[in-house]
N, C-alpha and C positions, 0 to 999 in steps of 0.2 A: 562458778555463778549458778544462780538458780532462777528458773522461769516459770511463772504460773499464767497461762494464757486461757481465755474462756470466749466462746460465743454466747450471745443470748440463748435462752432455752427457748426453742420454737413453738409457737402456739399451735396446738393440734386442731384447730378449725379448718386447717387447709393442708394439701398435700406439699411435699418439698417442691420448690421451684428454683429458678436461677439466682433469685436474690439470697434464698437460704444457702445455695450452693456456693456462692462466692463468698459470703461471710465466713462459712466453714473452711473452705479452701485457703482463704487468707490466714485463719488461725492454725490450720494444719501446716501451711508453708512456714509461718513464723516459728512454729514449735521444731519442725524439721531443720530450719536454718540454725536455731539456737543449739540443737543437738550437734550439728556438725561443728560448731564453735566450741563444743565440749561442756555445754551447759546441763545441768540436772533440770529436766523439763517435765511439767505437768500441763496436759492439755484437756479441757473439759467442754462437753456440749451436752445437749439434752432437750427435753420437751416440757413445756408449760401446759398443765391439764386442767386448770380449774377455771371457773368463771361462767357468765351468761351464755357466751357464744357456744361453749362446749355443750352445755346443758341444752340449748336450742337446737344444736346440730344432732346431738343423740336423739332427742324428741323427734325430730323429723325422720330419723331413719328407724324410729320405734325400737331403740336399744338403750340400755342403761348407759350413763356417762362414762363409767369406767370401761365398758366394753368398747365403746367408741374411742375413748382415749388410747386404749391398748392397740386398737387397730392403726391409727394414724401414727402414733409414737413408733410402732414398729416399722412404718414406711420410712421415717427418718432413719432409724437405726439400720435399715437395710440400704439406704441409699449411700450412706458414707463409704462403705467398702468399694462400691462401684467408681467413687470417685478418688480412690487411693488416699482417703482420710481416715486417719488411725487415732482417734481420741483415747486418752488414758481412762477417762471415766465418762459414762452418759448417765445422766441424772434425770429423774422423773419427779415432778411435783406430788405425784401420788405415792411415792416411795415412803415407807413407814418412818424410816430415819429423818426424811426431810420434814415430814408433818410434826414429828417431835421437836425438832429444833425450831421450826417457825412458832409453835406454841410456847416454847421455853423464852424465846426472843419476846413475843408479845407480852407475856407476863413481866419480863425484866423491864421493858419500856413502860408497862402499865403502872408497875410499883414504883418507878421512878417518877411517876406524875406526868409523863409525856403523852399520855392517851386519855382523853376525856369524851363524855358523852354530851351530844348536842343535836340541834335541829338544823338542817341544811336545806336550802333549795338552791338549785342551780341548773346549768344546761349540760346534760349528761350525754355523751357520745357513746352509744353501744358498741361501735367498731372499736374505739379506743379503750373502752370500759374504763373512763374515767370523766370527771366534771371539766368542762373547758370554760376558759374565760372568754368575755366578749372580745377581748383584744386578739384572741387566737382565731376567731372565725374569720373566713373570707366570704364575703357576700351572704353572711348569715349561715354558712355551711362549715362542717368540720373540714380543714384543708386536706386531710388525707382520705377521708371517705366519701367527700363530696355530697354530704346528707346534713340537714339540720339537726341539731342536737334536740333532745326531749328535755322539757323543763320537768324536773323532779323535785319534791319536797318531802323529806323523811328524815326520821331520826337515826342517828348513826354515831360510830366512834370515829374519833379525829386524833391524828397524830400531829403533835406541836411542831411542825416542819419550820414554822416561821422563828421559832426560838433559836434555830441554828443558822439562820440566814447570813449574819455577819461573819460567823466563823467559817462558813463556807467560802465566802467571798474572800476573806483573808487567805485561806489555804490556796485558792486558785490564783490569787495574785502572787502569793509566794512560791508557787510551783507552776511555772509557765507550761510544762509539759503534762500537766495533769489531764486537759483535754486536748487532743490533736485530731486533725490539723487545727491551726490557729483560729480559721474562721468560726469554728465550733466553739472554741473557748469564748471568743467574743460574743457569740450568740447567747451563750450560758450567762455571761457577765451582764448582757444587756437585759436578760430577763430578771436577773437578780437585782437590777438597778431599781425596780419597784418593789412595794412591800409583798412579801411572800405570804400566801395564804396557808392555813393549815391543811393536811391532807386527809380526806375521808378514806379510811382504811377497813370499812366493814360494809355488810349487805345484810339486811334482816333475812332470816330463814323464810319469812312469809313471802319473800320475792325470789330468794336464791337459796338453795341448799347444797349445791355443788361446790363445795370449798372447805377450808380447814376451819373448824369451829374455834371461836375464840375461847381461851382458857379461863377468862373471867366473866364470860356471859354466853350461855349455850343457846340463846336465841339468835345469834349472830354468827356469821362465818367471815373470815378475813378478806379484804379486797385484794384482787389478783396481784398487784404489784408488790404488796407487802409480803405476799407469799413468795412470788416468783424470783425477786432479786436476791432473797437470802439463799437461793441455791448454791451461789458461789461460795457460800461458808460452808454449807451442808456437805458440798463434795469434798471438803478437805477434813471432815470430821470435827467440825467446830463444836464445842471449844476447847477440848481436851486432846484431841489427837496430834500426834507429832507432825502429821502433814499440814495441818493449819499453821503450827509454829513455823515451819519450815518454807512454805509457799505463799501464805497469804501477805507478808511483807512486800513481795514483788508482783503482786496480782496486776494483769493487764486485761482488760475487757475490749472486745471488738463488738462493734454494733452497727447498724444502719442508722442514718440521721433520723428516722421517724420515731426512734425511741430514745432520743438524746435527753429529753427533759426527765423522765424517769431515772435514767442511769446518772446524769449530771447533777440533779438535784435531789430527788426522792431518795436515791440509794445512799449518797454521802451524808445527808442529814440523819438517816436511820442509823448509820454506822455511828455517827457523832453521839447520837443518843445511846446506843449500845456500848459506847466507850470501846469500840474496835477501831483500831488505825484505818484510815482511809486507804483504798485501793491506789496503786501506783500510778496507772494511767488509764485513760478511756480513749479508744481509737475509733473514730467515727468515719464511715464512708458513705458515698452516695447512692444514688438509685440505677439500677439498669433499666433503661427504657427500651421498649419494643415499639417500632413504628412511631417513635418520638413521644411515646406515653408511658408513664409508669406502669409496670406490670400490676395487673389487678384481676383477680377472679371474676368481678362482675363484668369487666370490659371484655374478658375471654382472651387476652393477649398473654397468658402465663406460658413460660418457657419450662419445660420440665427436664431436669438434669440427665435423668435416665436415658431419654430420647437423644439428647445431645451426645452423649457418650457412645450410644449405638451408631450414630451418624458419623461422628468425627474422631472418636478415640478420647481416652480419658486425659491423656497428657496434652493433646491439643486443646481441649476445654480448659484445663488448669492454665496452661501458658497464656491463652487468649485472654481470659478474665483477668489475669494478673498484668499482663503486657498492655491490654486495651484501656483499662481504667486507671486514671490518675487518682490514688486514693484520696478520698474526700470529696470528690467531683462526681457528678452524673456521667454516665457514658451509656452509649447505644450498642444494643446487640442486634445483629443481622447475619444471616447465612452468607452473604456475600463477604462481610468482614472476616468472619472466623475461616472461611475457605482462603481468603487472601493471606492471612497470617500462616496458615497451615502450608499453603503452596510456596509462599515466599521465605519466610523466617525458617519454617522448620524442615520442608522438603529441600527447597533450593540452596538454603545457607547451611544449616547444620547437618541436615541429611546428606547433602552432597558432600560436604567435607569428610564425614564419617565414612562414607562409601569409597570415596576416590583414595583417601589415605591408606585404608586397610586393604584395598585392592592392590594398590601399588606395594605396600608391605609383603603382601602374599606373593606378587609376581617377581618383585626383585630381591627379596630376603627370605623366601619360604615362610613367611608369616612370622618371622622371629624378630624382635626388636633388636636393632643393631647397636653397637658401640659408636657414639658420636665422636666427630672429629672436632678440629679448631673452629670456633665461631667465625662467621663472616658477617658483613654487615646487615644482611636481611635476617640472620638468625637472632642476632642481637636485638633488632627491631622487633621481632616476634615475641622474644621474651620479654622486653621492656613493655610491650602492649599488655601482655599478661600481668606483669607486675603492677602496671597503672590501673588495670581493671578491678584487681582484687580489693584495694581500700574503698573505691567507689561502690562496688558491689557490697561489702561488709557494711558499710555506713548506710547505703539505701536500704537494704534488707532490714536493717535494725530499726531504721526509721519509717517503716511501711511504706517506703517510696519504691514498691516493687517494680513498677514500670521503668523507673530510671536505673534500677540494679540490673534488669534484663537488657537494657539498652546497652549498658556497659559491657555485658557479656557477649552480645552480639557484634560489638566493634571487634573484639577478639576474633569471633567466628569468621566476620568479613576479612580481617587481615590474613588469617590463616588460609583462607581460599585464595586471596592475592599471593601470599607466599608460594603457593603451589605454582600459579602461573609465572611468577617471577623466577622461580628456580628450576622449571621444566624438568621433574624427575625422569621423564620419559626420554628426554634427551641426554641427561647424565648417564643413563643405563646403556646408552650405545657405546661409551668409551670406557675401557678398563682403567684408563687413568683417572676417571672421574668416580671410581667406585666409592672412595671415602666420603667424598662430597655427597653422594646419593645416600649413604648410609647416615650422614649428619642431618640431611633434610627429612628423611623418613623418621629418624628418632625424634626430631623436634616435632613433626606433625602428630606422632603418637603421644608424645608428652603434652602436646596441647589438647588432644582428645582426653586424656587422663584428667587433666585439670578442668576441662568443661563438665566432663561427668561428675565432678565434685560440685561445682557451683549450680549445675542445672538440677542437682538431686532434691533440694527442697520443692522445687517448682514441678518438675517431671520425674517422679521417682521410677516409674517403669522404664523411661528412656535411659535414665542414668544407669539402671541395673543391666540394661542390654549393652550399654558402651562398656561398663565395667567388665561384663562377661566377655565381649569381644576382644578386649584387651588382655585377657588372660589373667586378671587380677581377681583376688577373692574380695567379696563384698564387704568384709569387715576390715580390710587393709586400711591402715591409717592414711595412706596416700589417696584413698577414694571415700574416706568418711570423716576425716577430722581436717578442718580448714587450717588450723595452725601448722599441721604437719604436710598436708596436701597442697597447701596454697604456696608452694615455692617450685622452682625450676630444676630440672634435671633430677627428678625424684624417682621416675620410672627406671627400673632396673633392666639394663640390656640383657637379652637372652630369654626374655619374657616371650611366650609363645602365644600368639592369638588365637581365637576360636571363632568359628564361622557362626554368624547370627544373621537374621533376616533384616532388610532396610529399615531404618528408623521410622520414617515417614513416607509411605507411598503418597504420590501426589492426588489431588482430587481432580477428576476430569469435570472441567467447569461447563464443557458442552453438555454434559448429562445433568446439570442443575437446572431445575425448572424455572427458575428466575433468570431472565436474559440479562439483567444488569450485572449478574455475577461474572458475564464474560467481559464486561467493559474494560476492566484494567488491561487485559490481553489485548484488545483492540488498539488502545491508545499506544501501547508500546510498538505496535507495528505501523502505526500511523506516521507518515513523514511530517516533521515539525515545519510550520509555515509562518512566515511573517504575513502581516495584513497589509497589502498594497492599498494606497489611497488614489483615487481617480483625479481627473483634472479639476474637479469642482470641489475637491476636498471631501468627498463623501465615499463611502464604502458600500458595496451591494450586500444584500442578505446573504448571498452564497459565500462572499468573502468574510463575513462576520461569523458564519458557521464554523469557520476554521479556528476560531477562539474558543477554547474550552474553559468555561467558569465553573468552579466546584465550590461547595462549602467544605471548608477544613476546620478541625478542631485543634487549637495550639495546646500540646500537651507538655512543652517544655520550652524555656526561653532563657537566654543569657546574652550578656554584653559581649560584643566582639572587641577583642583586645586591640588597643591602639586606635580605636575609632569611638568618636562621641556620638555618632549618628546611627550605627548599625546594631541591630539586634540579630542573633541567630535563632531562629524558630525551628522547633520540631513540631510538624503537623501530621495529622491523620486525615487522609483524604480519598479513600479510607486507607490506602497504603501509606506507610510513614515516609515522609521526605523532609529534607532540609531546606529552608527558605531563609536567606538573609534580607532583611527589610530596613530601610531607612527611617526608622520610627523612634529610635532611643531617645530623641529630644522631647517626645510627647508620651511615651509609654515606658513604664518600667517592667522588667519581667514578670514581677508578682502580679502587675495589674491584668495580664492578659492570658495568664494560664488557664485553660478551661473556657476561653472565648471561641465562639464559631465565627469564622472570617470567610470573606470570599477571596478566592485565589485564582489566577491564570495557571491552569494546570499543564498546559502544552507548550510552555516556552522551552526553547533549547536551553539546556543548563549552562550555567555560567559561573565563573569563580569571582567572589568579591572578597577582597582581603585573604585570598588564599583558601577561601571555604567555598565548596560547590553549592550553588543555590539552583534548586529544582522547581522554580516557579516564582510567582510574583503575588503579594498580597495587594489587595485594592484599598485605597484610602481616598477620602474626599478632603480637598482643601477648603478651609473655612477660616472665618476671622472671629475672634472673641476679645471684646474690649480693646480693638485695634491691633491685636496680635494674631498673626496667621499661624495656624496649627493644621496638623493632620488628623483625621478622625477615621479610623478603621470602618471599612464597609462590613457589615454584618447582616444577620437576617433576623426578622421578628419571630421569635419563639425558637425553641430547639427543633432542628431537623436533622435527618439521617446524615451522618458524616459521609462525605463524598457525594452528596446529591448534586446533580448537574444543575446550573442556572440556566432557565429558559428565558 
C-alpha cells in the first residue's frame, strides 16, 4: 500500500501556533500509523510565501519580501523537530522548481481556453486574499477576519471554474469519502448548489509584484491560491517524476475548515482543467479555541507550540491534541485540560502501569522476561481486551478518529492496571508454590507493554521509544514496529532482559499552577458525595444547593445501549473524561449530539445502568411539541470552556 499525506502550506505572515501544530501533528501521526501498517508513505508540508500580506509585512519591517519569507519559513521548519514531526519533504512556493511548475500549468490551462481576461468588481478581503460573495458575509464582515471587505474594480485574468461545476458535483456524489467528515462534504455540496462564479487568478503588477509572473502576460502575477495549491504536485516532481506517478493517485490533504472552499472547489476544478486525476481525500478539522474564542493574532490569544513543549513535553502535547479534539469539531485549549490529561491518562494510567510492571519484573525476576504458564481467566480477559482493541484502533486511526482510537488503547491500559490489582503479584511472590503463576502474570504485563509501545508509537514516538528500550527490544524489531506482526499476543520472547529508563510521565504539581481552577478536579475527588435534602416546605437552602455541582460538558462520543430503546451511553469531557448513561435515545440519535455542550450534575455518586457505570447526569427540560412530550437537553448560549462550573 502507498500513502501520500499533506498539510496545507502555511502562510508566512505569522509565526507557528497551536492550529498549525495540530494540523501537522495529525498528518505526522497518520504517516507514522501507515508506516507501522507497512505502507510506503510520503508526508509533505511547507510554506506559502507570495501575496499581498507578505509584501505588506516585509515593508513594515523594512526588508525585502524574500528575506522576510526566509525568516518565517525557517521558524516553521525549526518548529517541526521540536514536535517530533518528520516530513519527507518541506516545500516553499519560492522554490525555483515550484515556480517553473506553476508557470507551466498556467500556460497549459491558458492554451486550453480555461483562462480569460476581463474586468471585475467585487468585495475583496485582504485577510483571505480573495473576493467574497454577499452570501459569505456576516453582518457585512468577512466571517474569519471580522472586517468589511474592500470594494475593488480592476482588470484581471479569470479561470473558468464554473465550467467544471457539474463534473465536481458528480465526483463528490460518486465518492462519499472525497471530503470528510460528512458535515464538510455537505457544506461543499450546499455551496455548489448555486451557480459557481469564475475564479480571479491574477493581480496587476501595479498593485502587487510579489508573486509568480504569468507566462502569457508579464504585467500580472498569479493569485496566491493558483500558486499555493499546486505545491501538492510540485513536491512529487509533476509531471514526469516517478514519485508523481506513485503517490498522487493516493493523495490525501489535511486542512482546517477555514480553507475548505479553496481545497474542495478551487483545487479540484483546477485539476479537472489540467486533466490530472483528483486527489483521493480531503480531511477537514475544526478550530482550537482559547478562552472560547478562535485563536487570532489580532486578539492576542495565540498559543505557541514551542512554549507548550517546554511546559508540558512533546508527547503530552501530541497526545492531548489528538485525544481532546474530535476531528472535524472545534475544541478548547486550556492549561487545566492539558494538565488533567497528563496527570490522569499519562502519569496515573500509562506511566503507573509501566513503572509498576517493570519494577515487579526487576524485583521478582531479576529484570528478565519469564516463560509464561497456563492461562487463567484473568489472563484470557487481558488478551481478549488487547485483541478487541486492535481492530478499533486500526479503523479509527485510518479514518482520522484519533480520539476514538486512543480511547480504545486506554481501555487496555485501564484493564492492565486492574489485572495487577486482581492478581496481586506481591502476594504471589510470597509463596514458592505460586512462582509459575507470578511469572505468567509478569509475562502478560510485559507483553501488554510491548503491544502498547507499538500502538502509541504514531502519537507519542518518544514515549514508545522509551518503552521499547526499557523492554530490551531493538527499535526496528517487527514486534514493536509493524502492526501486522506486533499486533498479536505472546510475541515477546522470554529471556529478554529489561533496561533501566526514567519514568515516562512525571506528574504536574497542580498546586504550583497559577490558575486555581486547575486544582478543582482534585478537590472534587476528595469531596464527600451528598444528596440534597428537602425541607418540610419543599424548599432547599442555598447552602444545600451549593452541594450540587453543575458543569458544562462536551459530548465527544455517543452510542446506543444494547437491549435498551431509551438509553444512550455518552462519553463527555468535563474537562476530565467520564461516561454518563442518559435516557434520551427516544429524542436524540448519537450523531445528533456529538460535539454538543450540555449541562451535567458532576458530583452524583456513580451508579450502574444496564451494567454500565454512569458518572453523572445530563440535564434536560420536558416540553411539549404538537401535543407530544419530549426532552430537550439543557445547554449553554455559545461555546464555553469545557468543565466550566454553572453558577
